[in-house]
N, C-alpha and C positions, 0 to 999 in steps of 0.2 A: 090783889089779896084784901080781904075786908079784916077788921080789927079782931074777928072772933077766931081765925085762923092764925096759927102759930108755925114758923119754920122749925123743921125737925134739927135738932143739933146733932153736928157730924164732924169728925176730926178731919184735917186736911187731907191724910192718906186714904180715909174710907171714901170720902168726898171725890178725890183722884180716881177711885177704883170705878166708881158708877160713871165720872165723866168718861173716863176711857173707855170702858165698855160700851157706852151708848155712842161714843164718837166712833169707835170702830164700827159699830153695826150701820151707822149713816154716812159714813164716809165716802166719798165718790172713789168707785174703782180704779179710776186712771191714776190716783196719787198714794204713793207708797212712803212718801217723805213726811208729812204731817204729823202731829202728835199733840197729845194734850200735856200743859205743864202742870205742876202742882200749883192747886190754889192757895192764894196767900190772903191773909187777914186785911182789912182797910178800915179805916174810921166809919163808925155808920154816920150816915148823913142824918138830918132832922127829919127828913121825909120817908122814912123807913125802908130805904133801899137795902139790899142785901149788904152783909158785912164782908163780903171776900170778893176776889176778882181772879181772871187768869189771864196770862199774857198770850195773845192771838196774834200770829204772824200771818203775813199775806201769802197766799195761795193762788197760782194761776188756774187752778181746777176748780176751785170754790170751796175748798175746805173751811175757808175762813168764814164764810156766811153760814156752813153748817155749825162751826164751832160757837160763832156768836149767838145762833139761835138756841143751842143746847145750854150754853151757860146762862142765858136769860130764863131759861125754863127753870134749871136747877137752881137758880137765885132766889126763885120765887119760893121752891120747896124746902132749901136747906140753909141752916146758919152754921158758920165755921167756930168751932170751939176748940180752945187749946185743953190738952189732955195730958 
């Protein structure tokens, strides 16, 4: 992300809805157990990383890598705000 681009502000609930919807779309069909957890706010590091994270659990079917990819993608786009 360059300095001219800003992340869109979003509440944890709204961000969860987007993450969950996209995860369900990309989730391997062999897995029906994994789910997205509610994003939570973290201290913003100096280097401009996102101010939120999601707990990602291990999955033998590969949901873990799908969710890691998705979270990284969304961290570039969205900033977590409290409302």
